[in-house]
Backbone and ligand atoms as CSV (ligand in chain L), in Angstrom:
chain,resi,resn,atom,element,x,y,z
A,1,MET,N,N,74.477,141.210,47.000
A,1,MET,CA,C,73.623,141.653,48.116
A,1,MET,C,C,74.396,142.586,49.052
A,2,LYS,N,N,73.749,143.667,49.372
A,2,LYS,CA,C,74.396,144.606,50.287
A,2,LYS,C,C,73.938,144.362,51.718
A,3,LYS,N,N,74.875,144.400,52.619
A,3,LYS,CA,C,74.527,144.301,54.036
A,3,LYS,C,C,74.278,145.691,54.592
A,4,LYS,N,N,73.286,145.776,55.397
A,4,LYS,CA,C,73.038,147.064,56.033
A,4,LYS,C,C,74.081,147.300,57.118
A,5,GLU,N,N,74.589,148.492,57.163
A,5,GLU,CA,C,75.607,148.781,58.183
A,5,GLU,C,C,74.991,149.075,59.530
A,6,THR,N,N,73.798,149.545,59.490
A,6,THR,CA,C,73.128,149.787,60.774
A,6,THR,C,C,72.708,148.443,61.354
A,7,SER,N,N,72.784,148.304,62.643
A,7,SER,CA,C,72.485,147.049,63.277
A,7,SER,C,C,71.420,147.222,64.349
A,8,THR,N,N,70.437,148.004,64.007
A,8,THR,CA,C,69.384,148.264,64.989
A,8,THR,C,C,68.527,147.028,65.210
A,9,ASP,N,N,68.660,146.053,64.309
A,9,ASP,CA,C,67.847,144.853,64.483
A,9,ASP,C,C,68.441,143.912,65.546
A,10,LYS,N,N,69.641,144.217,66.016
A,10,LYS,CA,C,70.261,143.399,67.066
A,10,LYS,C,C,70.467,144.227,68.322
A,11,PRO,N,N,69.621,144.130,69.245
A,11,PRO,CA,C,69.701,144.951,70.462
A,11,PRO,C,C,70.998,144.735,71.247
A,12,GLU,N,N,71.504,143.467,71.271
A,12,GLU,CA,C,72.698,143.209,72.093
A,12,GLU,C,C,73.960,143.820,71.486
A,13,SER,N,N,73.868,144.252,70.232
A,13,SER,CA,C,75.045,144.865,69.627
A,13,SER,C,C,75.336,146.235,70.248
A,14,ARG,N,N,74.452,146.717,71.064
A,14,ARG,CA,C,74.695,148.011,71.722
A,14,ARG,C,C,75.605,147.859,72.934
A,15,ALA,N,N,75.678,146.643,73.453
A,15,ALA,CA,C,76.452,146.428,74.671
A,15,ALA,C,C,77.902,146.922,74.590
A,16,PRO,N,N,78.604,146.608,73.486
A,16,PRO,CA,C,80.019,147.050,73.428
A,16,PRO,C,C,80.163,148.550,73.574
A,17,ARG,N,N,79.146,149.286,73.182
A,17,ARG,CA,C,79.259,150.748,73.276
A,17,ARG,C,C,79.407,151.177,74.744
A,18,VAL,N,N,78.722,150.467,75.619
A,18,VAL,CA,C,78.847,150.774,77.038
A,18,VAL,C,C,80.293,150.584,77.462
A,19,TRP,N,N,80.885,149.447,77.006
A,19,TRP,CA,C,82.272,149.182,77.374
A,19,TRP,C,C,83.219,150.192,76.762
A,20,ASP,N,N,82.916,150.598,75.538
A,20,ASP,CA,C,83.733,151.649,74.926
A,20,ASP,C,C,83.749,152.870,75.826
A,21,PHE,N,N,82.580,153.182,76.324
A,21,PHE,CA,C,82.465,154.371,77.166
A,21,PHE,C,C,83.254,154.183,78.459
A,22,VAL,N,N,83.131,152.981,79.046
A,22,VAL,CA,C,83.847,152.712,80.299
A,22,VAL,C,C,85.349,152.816,80.092
A,23,ILE,N,N,85.820,152.231,78.974
A,23,ILE,CA,C,87.257,152.282,78.682
A,23,ILE,C,C,87.706,153.730,78.474
A,24,LEU,N,N,86.877,154.457,77.754
A,24,LEU,CA,C,87.182,155.864,77.520
A,24,LEU,C,C,87.260,156.637,78.814
A,25,ALA,N,N,86.298,156.368,79.689
A,25,ALA,CA,C,86.270,157.072,80.973
A,25,ALA,C,C,87.493,156.702,81.795
A,26,ALA,N,N,87.864,155.404,81.745
A,26,ALA,CA,C,89.040,154.953,82.485
A,26,ALA,C,C,90.300,155.628,81.960
A,27,LEU,N,N,90.388,155.738,80.633
A,27,LEU,CA,C,91.532,156.401,80.011
A,27,LEU,C,C,91.593,157.867,80.414
A,28,ALA,N,N,90.421,158.498,80.421
A,28,ALA,CA,C,90.367,159.906,80.801
A,28,ALA,C,C,90.796,160.070,82.241
A,29,LEU,N,N,90.365,159.150,83.084
A,29,LEU,CA,C,90.718,159.184,84.499
A,29,LEU,C,C,92.220,158.999,84.666
A,30,ALA,N,N,92.758,158.027,83.931
A,30,ALA,CA,C,94.194,157.751,83.997
A,30,ALA,C,C,94.976,158.983,83.563
A,31,ALA,N,N,94.511,159.616,82.489
A,31,ALA,CA,C,95.175,160.807,81.996
A,31,ALA,C,C,95.133,161.914,83.040
A,32,LEU,N,N,93.999,162.015,83.704
A,32,LEU,CA,C,93.841,163.039,84.740
A,32,LEU,C,C,94.800,162.788,85.889
A,33,VAL,N,N,94.881,161.511,86.296
A,33,VAL,CA,C,95.790,161.143,87.390
A,33,VAL,C,C,97.230,161.478,87.022
A,34,ILE,N,N,97.622,161.096,85.801
A,34,ILE,CA,C,98.983,161.376,85.343
A,34,ILE,C,C,99.215,162.894,85.323
A,35,PHE,N,N,98.219,163.597,84.837
A,35,PHE,CA,C,98.313,165.068,84.791
A,35,PHE,C,C,98.535,165.639,86.187
A,36,LEU,N,N,97.741,165.153,87.145
A,36,LEU,CA,C,97.827,165.659,88.507
A,36,LEU,C,C,99.158,165.299,89.144
A,37,VAL,N,N,99.613,164.068,88.889
A,37,VAL,CA,C,100.864,163.624,89.482
A,37,VAL,C,C,102.026,164.475,88.981
A,38,PHE,N,N,102.013,164.735,87.659
A,38,PHE,CA,C,103.139,165.474,87.103
A,38,PHE,C,C,103.041,166.974,87.338
A,39,ARG,N,N,101.831,167.448,87.490
A,39,ARG,CA,C,101.682,168.877,87.713
A,39,ARG,C,C,101.692,169.201,89.206
A,40,ALA,N,N,101.406,168.221,90.026
A,40,ALA,CA,C,101.371,168.383,91.478
A,40,ALA,C,C,100.273,169.352,91.911
A,41,PRO,N,N,99.716,169.135,93.059
A,41,PRO,CA,C,98.659,170.016,93.527
A,41,PRO,C,C,99.162,171.409,93.827
A,42,ALA,N,N,98.240,172.359,93.881
A,42,ALA,CA,C,98.604,173.739,94.151
A,42,ALA,C,C,99.292,173.837,95.491
A,43,GLY,N,N,100.238,174.728,95.583
A,43,GLY,CA,C,100.937,174.902,96.842
A,43,GLY,C,C,102.173,174.037,96.938
A,44,GLY,N,N,102.337,173.133,95.987
A,44,GLY,CA,C,103.524,172.288,96.009
A,44,GLY,C,C,104.763,173.084,95.686
A,45,THR,N,N,105.864,172.654,96.215
A,45,THR,CA,C,107.111,173.333,95.909
A,45,THR,C,C,108.033,172.366,95.191
A,46,LEU,N,N,109.059,172.906,94.629
A,46,LEU,CA,C,110.035,172.085,93.922
A,46,LEU,C,C,110.844,171.256,94.913
A,47,THR,N,N,111.134,170.061,94.525
A,47,THR,CA,C,112.023,169.233,95.313
A,47,THR,C,C,113.222,168.863,94.440
A,48,ALA,N,N,114.391,169.066,94.964
A,48,ALA,CA,C,115.599,168.677,94.244
A,48,ALA,C,C,116.034,167.317,94.758
A,49,ARG,N,N,116.094,166.363,93.859
A,49,ARG,CA,C,116.509,165.026,94.249
A,49,ARG,C,C,117.882,164.743,93.649
A,50,VAL,N,N,118.791,164.334,94.487
A,50,VAL,CA,C,120.138,164.041,94.039
A,50,VAL,C,C,120.363,162.528,94.190
A,51,THR,N,N,120.657,161.891,93.074
A,51,THR,CA,C,120.957,160.467,93.157
A,51,THR,C,C,122.342,160.204,92.585
A,52,ALA,N,N,123.043,159.292,93.199
A,52,ALA,CA,C,124.358,158.893,92.714
A,52,ALA,C,C,124.407,157.372,92.742
A,53,ASP,N,N,124.807,156.813,91.605
A,53,ASP,CA,C,124.914,155.358,91.522
A,53,ASP,C,C,123.581,154.682,91.846
A,54,GLY,N,N,122.494,155.334,91.469
A,54,GLY,CA,C,121.171,154.748,91.677
A,54,GLY,C,C,120.606,154.941,93.073
A,55,GLU,N,N,121.371,155.541,93.950
A,55,GLU,CA,C,120.886,155.759,95.312
A,55,GLU,C,C,120.501,157.216,95.502
A,56,THR,N,N,119.368,157.437,96.152
A,56,THR,CA,C,118.968,158.802,96.435
A,56,THR,C,C,119.747,159.305,97.656
A,57,LEU,N,N,120.544,160.341,97.425
A,57,LEU,CA,C,121.367,160.872,98.509
A,57,LEU,C,C,120.651,161.989,99.244
A,58,TYR,N,N,120.030,162.845,98.461
A,58,TYR,CA,C,119.347,164.002,99.048
A,58,TYR,C,C,118.011,164.192,98.381
A,59,GLU,N,N,117.061,164.675,99.153
A,59,GLU,CA,C,115.791,165.119,98.621
A,59,GLU,C,C,115.467,166.399,99.362
A,60,ILE,N,N,115.712,167.509,98.697
A,60,ILE,CA,C,115.586,168.796,99.390
A,60,ILE,C,C,114.377,169.551,98.857
A,61,ASP,N,N,113.502,169.915,99.785
A,61,ASP,CA,C,112.366,170.754,99.435
A,61,ASP,C,C,112.883,172.182,99.267
A,62,LEU,N,N,112.850,172.669,98.029
A,62,LEU,CA,C,113.422,173.984,97.770
A,62,LEU,C,C,112.615,175.094,98.447
A,63,GLY,N,N,111.425,174.761,98.872
A,63,GLY,CA,C,110.630,175.729,99.623
A,63,GLY,C,C,111.274,176.070,100.958
A,64,THR,N,N,112.176,175.208,101.408
A,64,THR,CA,C,112.838,175.474,102.680
A,64,THR,C,C,114.186,176.164,102.479
A,65,VAL,N,N,114.546,176.334,101.220
A,65,VAL,CA,C,115.832,176.965,100.920
A,65,VAL,C,C,115.611,178.474,100.775
A,66,THR,N,N,116.281,179.251,101.569
A,66,THR,CA,C,116.078,180.703,101.506
A,66,THR,C,C,117.231,181.407,100.809
A,67,GLU,N,N,118.385,180.813,100.834
A,67,GLU,CA,C,119.523,181.389,100.105
A,67,GLU,C,C,120.360,180.256,99.543
A,68,GLU,N,N,121.295,180.626,98.668
A,68,GLU,CA,C,122.085,179.604,98.001
A,68,GLU,C,C,122.777,178.664,98.997
A,69,GLN,N,N,122.630,177.377,98.736
A,69,GLN,CA,C,123.338,176.375,99.552
A,69,GLN,C,C,124.083,175.466,98.603
A,70,THR,N,N,125.175,174.928,99.065
A,70,THR,CA,C,125.869,173.977,98.218
A,70,THR,C,C,126.014,172.636,98.923
A,71,LEU,N,N,125.939,171.615,98.126
A,71,LEU,CA,C,126.138,170.244,98.627
A,71,LEU,C,C,127.355,169.682,97.914
A,72,THR,N,N,128.232,169.117,98.654
A,72,THR,CA,C,129.376,168.437,98.026
A,72,THR,C,C,129.220,166.943,98.241
A,73,LEU,N,N,129.085,166.243,97.152
A,73,LEU,CA,C,128.891,164.799,97.243
A,73,LEU,C,C,130.232,164.099,97.405
A,74,GLU,N,N,130.147,162.848,97.845
A,74,GLU,CA,C,131.381,162.076,98.053
A,74,GLU,C,C,132.184,161.926,96.764
A,75,ASN,N,N,131.486,161.889,95.627
A,75,ASN,CA,C,132.192,161.709,94.371
A,75,ASN,C,C,132.761,163.016,93.819
A,76,GLY,N,N,132.609,164.109,94.564
A,76,GLY,CA,C,133.217,165.370,94.164
A,76,GLY,C,C,132.286,166.309,93.430
A,77,VAL,N,N,131.086,165.832,93.109
A,77,VAL,CA,C,130.139,166.694,92.419
A,77,VAL,C,C,129.578,167.722,93.409
A,78,VAL,N,N,129.571,168.980,92.987
A,78,VAL,CA,C,129.050,170.036,93.861
A,78,VAL,C,C,127.739,170.550,93.262
A,79,ILE,N,N,126.721,170.570,94.102
A,79,ILE,CA,C,125.395,170.991,93.668
A,79,ILE,C,C,124.977,172.215,94.452
A,80,ALA,N,N,124.448,173.200,93.740
A,80,ALA,CA,C,123.957,174.413,94.405
A,80,ALA,C,C,122.442,174.383,94.418
A,81,LEU,N,N,121.881,174.778,95.546
A,81,LEU,CA,C,120.428,174.818,95.706
A,81,LEU,C,C,119.998,176.268,95.874
A,82,TYR,N,N,118.904,176.604,95.212
A,82,TYR,CA,C,118.366,177.950,95.311
A,82,TYR,C,C,116.890,177.814,95.655
A,83,PRO,N,N,116.287,178.899,96.127
A,83,PRO,CA,C,114.840,178.824,96.433
A,83,PRO,C,C,114.020,178.447,95.188
A,84,ASP,N,N,114.546,178.761,94.001
A,84,ASP,CA,C,113.781,178.518,92.775
A,84,ASP,C,C,114.446,177.541,91.838
A,85,GLY,N,N,115.395,176.779,92.318
A,85,GLY,CA,C,116.013,175.803,91.421
A,85,GLY,C,C,117.293,175.202,91.989
A,86,ALA,N,N,117.997,174.499,91.140
A,86,ALA,CA,C,119.235,173.852,91.562
A,86,ALA,C,C,120.105,173.626,90.339
A,87,LYS,N,N,121.382,173.491,90.563
A,87,LYS,CA,C,122.266,173.188,89.439
A,87,LYS,C,C,123.516,172.459,89.929
A,88,ILE,N,N,124.166,171.812,88.990
A,88,ILE,CA,C,125.460,171.210,89.276
A,88,ILE,C,C,126.502,172.301,89.017
A,89,VAL,N,N,127.229,172.652,90.062
A,89,VAL,CA,C,128.194,173.748,89.963
A,89,VAL,C,C,129.524,173.263,89.419
A,90,SER,N,N,129.970,172.151,89.935
A,90,SER,CA,C,131.218,171.611,89.432
A,90,SER,C,C,131.243,170.110,89.606
A,91,SER,N,N,132.098,169.479,88.854
A,91,SER,CA,C,132.167,168.029,88.861
A,91,SER,C,C,133.537,167.605,88.409
A,92,PRO,N,N,134.050,166.519,88.961
A,92,PRO,CA,C,135.375,166.054,88.529
A,92,PRO,C,C,135.355,165.412,87.149
A,93,CYS,N,N,134.191,165.316,86.524
A,93,CYS,CA,C,134.119,164.664,85.215
A,93,CYS,C,C,134.830,165.494,84.154
A,94,LYS,N,N,135.103,164.859,83.010
A,94,LYS,CA,C,135.862,165.539,81.955
A,94,LYS,C,C,135.022,166.544,81.160
A,95,GLY,N,N,133.878,166.068,80.712
A,95,GLY,CA,C,133.110,166.888,79.772
A,95,GLY,C,C,132.408,168.082,80.372
A,96,HIS,N,N,132.005,167.958,81.610
A,96,HIS,CA,C,131.239,168.999,82.296
A,96,HIS,C,C,129.918,169.316,81.611
A,97,ASP,N,N,129.377,168.325,80.923
A,97,ASP,CA,C,128.049,168.527,80.326
A,97,ASP,C,C,127.037,168.810,81.429
A,98,CYS,N,N,127.241,168.173,82.570
A,98,CYS,CA,C,126.316,168.333,83.683
A,98,CYS,C,C,126.326,169.769,84.186
A,99,VAL,N,N,127.507,170.389,84.182
A,99,VAL,CA,C,127.619,171.767,84.632
A,99,VAL,C,C,126.987,172.686,83.598
A,100,ARG,N,N,127.206,172.348,82.317
A,100,ARG,CA,C,126.652,173.164,81.237
A,100,ARG,C,C,125.138,173.107,81.189
A,101,ALA,N,N,124.562,172.078,81.799
A,101,ALA,CA,C,123.095,171.985,81.826
A,101,ALA,C,C,122.497,173.199,82.529
A,102,GLY,N,N,123.313,173.841,83.365
A,102,GLY,CA,C,122.875,175.070,83.997
A,102,GLY,C,C,121.847,174.846,85.106
A,103,LYS,N,N,121.188,175.926,85.423
A,103,LYS,CA,C,120.248,175.894,86.552
A,103,LYS,C,C,118.913,175.311,86.113
A,104,LEU,N,N,118.436,174.364,86.903
A,104,LEU,CA,C,117.124,173.771,86.651
A,104,LEU,C,C,116.107,174.518,87.485
A,105,THR,N,N,115.014,174.884,86.857
A,105,THR,CA,C,114.024,175.664,87.611
A,105,THR,C,C,112.620,175.089,87.532
A,106,ARG,N,N,112.453,174.026,86.760
A,106,ARG,CA,C,111.109,173.479,86.625
A,106,ARG,C,C,111.088,171.991,86.889
A,107,ALA,N,N,109.951,171.528,87.436
A,107,ALA,CA,C,109.781,170.113,87.715
A,107,ALA,C,C,109.974,169.318,86.431
A,108,GLY,N,N,110.695,168.218,86.528
A,108,GLY,CA,C,110.924,167.371,85.376
A,108,GLY,C,C,112.268,167.627,84.726
A,109,GLN,N,N,112.891,168.769,85.037
A,109,GLN,CA,C,114.205,169.049,84.465
A,109,GLN,C,C,115.261,168.259,85.236
A,110,CYS,N,N,116.294,167.847,84.549
A,110,CYS,CA,C,117.348,167.156,85.275
A,110,CYS,C,C,118.702,167.432,84.632
A,111,ALA,N,N,119.716,167.315,85.430
A,111,ALA,CA,C,121.100,167.425,84.960
A,111,ALA,C,C,121.756,166.106,85.310
A,112,VAL,N,N,122.396,165.526,84.326
A,112,VAL,CA,C,122.973,164.205,84.527
A,112,VAL,C,C,124.474,164.258,84.327
A,113,CYS,N,N,125.191,163.669,85.250
A,113,CYS,CA,C,126.627,163.503,85.075
A,113,CYS,C,C,126.877,162.008,84.922
A,114,LEU,N,N,127.036,161.617,83.673
A,114,LEU,CA,C,127.223,160.189,83.414
A,114,LEU,C,C,128.502,159.633,84.040
A,115,PRO,N,N,129.656,160.319,83.866
A,115,PRO,CA,C,130.891,159.743,84.423
A,115,PRO,C,C,130.805,159.543,85.940
A,116,GLU,N,N,130.086,160.430,86.620
A,116,GLU,CA,C,130.004,160.311,88.073
A,116,GLU,C,C,128.701,159.620,88.511
A,117,LYS,N,N,127.915,159.173,87.528
A,117,LYS,CA,C,126.642,158.488,87.801
A,117,LYS,C,C,125.757,159.299,88.747
A,118,THR,N,N,125.761,160.593,88.522
A,118,THR,CA,C,125.007,161.480,89.405
A,118,THR,C,C,123.879,162.159,88.630
A,119,VAL,N,N,122.713,162.191,89.247
A,119,VAL,CA,C,121.569,162.823,88.617
A,119,VAL,C,C,120.980,163.841,89.577
A,120,LEU,N,N,120.780,165.032,89.054
A,120,LEU,CA,C,120.054,166.076,89.804
A,120,LEU,C,C,118.715,166.248,89.092
A,121,LEU,N,N,117.641,166.009,89.830
A,121,LEU,CA,C,116.305,166.045,89.225
A,121,LEU,C,C,115.389,166.933,90.048
A,122,LEU,N,N,114.614,167.746,89.340
A,122,LEU,CA,C,113.621,168.554,90.038
A,122,LEU,C,C,112.269,167.895,89.883
A,123,THR,N,N,111.558,167.797,90.971
A,123,THR,CA,C,110.213,167.212,90.929
A,123,THR,C,C,109.270,168.098,91.723
A,124,GLY,N,N,108.012,167.800,91.553
A,124,GLY,CA,C,107.035,168.360,92.506
A,124,GLY,C,C,106.146,169.489,92.065
A,125,ALA,N,N,106.694,170.631,91.809
A,125,ALA,CA,C,105.835,171.780,91.638
A,125,ALA,C,C,105.280,171.877,90.231
A,126,PRO,N,N,104.268,172.682,90.073
A,126,PRO,CA,C,103.724,172.913,88.729
A,126,PRO,C,C,104.788,173.462,87.797
A,127,GLY,N,N,104.541,173.364,86.520
A,127,GLY,CA,C,105.511,173.786,85.523
A,127,GLY,C,C,105.943,175.241,85.653
A,128,GLY,N,N,105.190,176.007,86.395
A,128,GLY,CA,C,105.591,177.382,86.626
A,128,GLY,C,C,105.324,178.266,85.417
A,129,GLY,N,N,104.084,178.423,85.083
A,129,GLY,CA,C,103.735,179.317,83.986
A,129,GLY,C,C,104.142,180.737,84.355
A,130,PRO,N,N,104.254,181.595,83.346
A,130,PRO,CA,C,104.701,182.958,83.605
A,130,PRO,C,C,103.765,183.725,84.514
A,131,ASP,N,N,102.517,183.270,84.603
A,131,ASP,CA,C,101.562,184.020,85.434
A,131,ASP,C,C,101.436,183.427,86.847
A,132,ALA,N,N,102.264,182.411,87.143
A,132,ALA,CA,C,102.152,181.771,88.439
A,132,ALA,C,C,103.125,182.400,89.428
A,133,ILE,N,N,102.901,183.644,89.713
A,133,ILE,CA,C,103.781,184.319,90.670
A,133,ILE,C,C,103.177,184.220,92.062
A,134,THR,N,N,103.958,183.714,92.966
A,134,THR,CA,C,103.453,183.567,94.338
A,134,THR,C,C,104.386,184.256,95.318
A,135,GLY,N,N,103.844,184.598,96.448
A,135,GLY,CA,C,104.583,185.136,97.582
A,135,GLY,C,C,105.617,186.154,97.198
L,1,ZN,ZN,ZN,129.597,165.665,84.691
């Protein structure tokens, strides 16, 4: 005997579809929120966050930086800030992988110095597509 796959004879079997839709909508909403959080609203600027040993030492809005500035941390790591990015300039560490990471210019990029437990992270602004030229 074959069972019919359609279940139109059971009206309550339609209920789960509503929940499927709700879950889908919730997922879409969550995705949208994540998208907005990571892309940041229009007009946002890059923020350079410097953490050492798990502590946030600096949080600099690069929109306020008009020319190159340098920060020298207690552990000897030197960080340069630019209107459009930031980089680790020098570090007492051996490998200098953090220095080789070069200049970070987009939100989400980071340079890590493991020996000095220092992290330079850019957050905030949109990914900066090639057509997003402002001011
Ligand atoms: Zn390093």
